[in-house]
C-alpha positions as CSV (number, residue, x, y, z in Angstrom):
1,M,96.0,88.1,116.2
2,S,98.6,87.4,119.0
3,R,101.3,87.6,116.3
4,I,100.2,91.2,115.5
5,V,100.1,92.1,119.2
6,G,103.6,90.7,119.6
7,T,104.9,92.7,116.7
8,F,103.4,95.9,118.0
9,A,104.7,95.2,121.5
10,S,108.3,94.6,120.3
11,V,108.3,97.7,118.1
12,A,106.8,99.7,121.0
13,A,109.4,98.4,123.4
14,E,112.2,99.6,121.0
15,L,110.6,103.0,120.6
16,E,110.1,103.5,124.3
17,Q,113.8,103.2,124.7
18,L,114.2,106.2,122.3
19,G,112.2,108.5,124.5
20,G,108.8,110.2,124.9
21,Q,109.0,112.2,121.7
22,T,109.3,109.1,119.7
23,V,106.4,107.5,121.5
24,N,104.2,110.5,120.8
25,R,105.1,110.5,117.1
26,G,104.7,106.8,117.0
27,R,101.2,107.1,118.5
28,G,100.3,109.5,115.8
29,A,101.5,107.2,113.1
30,T,99.7,104.2,114.7
31,A,96.5,106.3,115.0
32,D,96.7,107.2,111.3
33,V,97.1,103.5,110.3
34,L,94.2,102.5,112.6
35,D,92.0,105.1,111.1
36,K,92.7,103.9,107.7
37,A,92.1,100.3,108.8
38,A,88.7,101.3,110.3
39,G,87.7,102.9,107.1
40,E,88.7,99.9,105.1
41,A,86.9,97.6,107.5
42,A,83.7,99.7,107.3
43,S,83.8,99.6,103.5
44,H,84.3,95.9,103.5
45,A,81.5,95.4,106.0
46,R,79.1,97.5,103.9
47,A,79.9,95.3,100.9
48,L,79.8,92.0,102.8
49,W,77.0,92.5,105.3
50,S,73.5,92.6,104.1
51,G,70.0,93.3,105.5
52,G,69.6,95.4,108.7
53,T,73.3,95.0,109.7
54,G,74.5,97.4,107.0
55,E,74.2,100.3,109.4
56,S,76.6,98.5,111.8
57,A,79.3,99.0,109.3
58,S,79.1,102.8,109.8
59,K,79.8,102.3,113.5
60,I,83.3,100.8,113.0
61,S,85.9,103.1,114.5
62,A,89.5,103.1,115.7
63,R,90.6,103.9,119.2
64,M,94.0,104.4,120.7
65,S,95.0,103.0,124.1
66,R,94.3,105.4,126.9
67,D,97.8,104.8,128.2
68,K,99.8,107.5,126.5
69,S,103.1,105.5,126.8
70,R,101.8,102.7,124.6
71,L,101.6,102.4,120.9
72,S,98.5,100.3,120.8
73,G,95.0,100.7,119.7
74,Y,92.1,98.7,118.4
75,L,89.2,98.6,116.0
76,I,85.7,98.5,117.5
77,G,82.4,97.8,116.0
78,D,79.6,99.5,117.9
79,G,76.5,97.7,116.7
80,R,74.6,94.5,117.7
81,G,74.2,93.4,114.1
82,G,77.9,93.8,113.4
83,F,78.7,91.7,116.4
84,F,76.7,88.8,115.1
85,Q,78.1,89.2,111.6
86,E,81.6,89.2,113.0
87,I,81.3,86.0,115.2
88,G,78.4,84.3,113.5
89,T,75.4,82.5,115.0
90,G,74.0,79.0,115.0
91,R,72.3,79.7,111.6
92,H,74.8,82.2,110.1
93,A,78.5,81.7,109.4
94,P,80.8,84.4,110.6
95,Q,81.7,87.2,108.2
96,P,84.6,88.9,110.1
97,V,85.9,92.3,109.0
98,L,87.7,93.6,112.1
99,G,90.3,90.9,112.5
100,P,91.2,90.8,108.8
101,A,91.5,94.6,108.7
102,M,93.9,94.5,111.6
103,E,95.9,91.8,109.9
104,R,96.2,94.0,106.8
105,A,97.1,97.0,108.8
106,S,99.8,95.4,111.0
107,S,102.6,95.7,108.5
108,D,101.6,99.2,107.6
109,A,101.7,100.2,111.3
110,A,105.1,98.6,111.9
111,K,106.4,100.4,108.8
112,A,104.9,103.7,109.8
113,I,106.4,103.5,113.3
114,A,109.8,102.4,112.0
115,D,109.7,105.4,109.7
116,V,109.1,107.7,112.7
117,A,112.0,106.2,114.5
118,G,114.2,106.6,111.5
119,R,113.4,110.3,111.2
120,L,114.6,111.1,114.8
């Protein structure tokens, strides 16, 4: 996960040098990729998680950083059952969906942000 954060941070640093307009467009591109990742994570969670935790899959969402100068965001699962599915318990192995969704989305985000920079 730290590799993903490092990738986003380096791309963000480059874009911040290009000015605020790029950052705003880059935030839009990042938000689009995060929304797609949240949808994919929720679909994967519905398929993977069973029992009463299925409703937790519908509570997965994407959020952008409140700091408008940053191109960062995160996926969040807002449900107790999902928390235990994600990290596991003493009797249940973890079935993570958020981390893998971010892994898959990292290259898409980097490409989308680079495309924004290329269009300016």
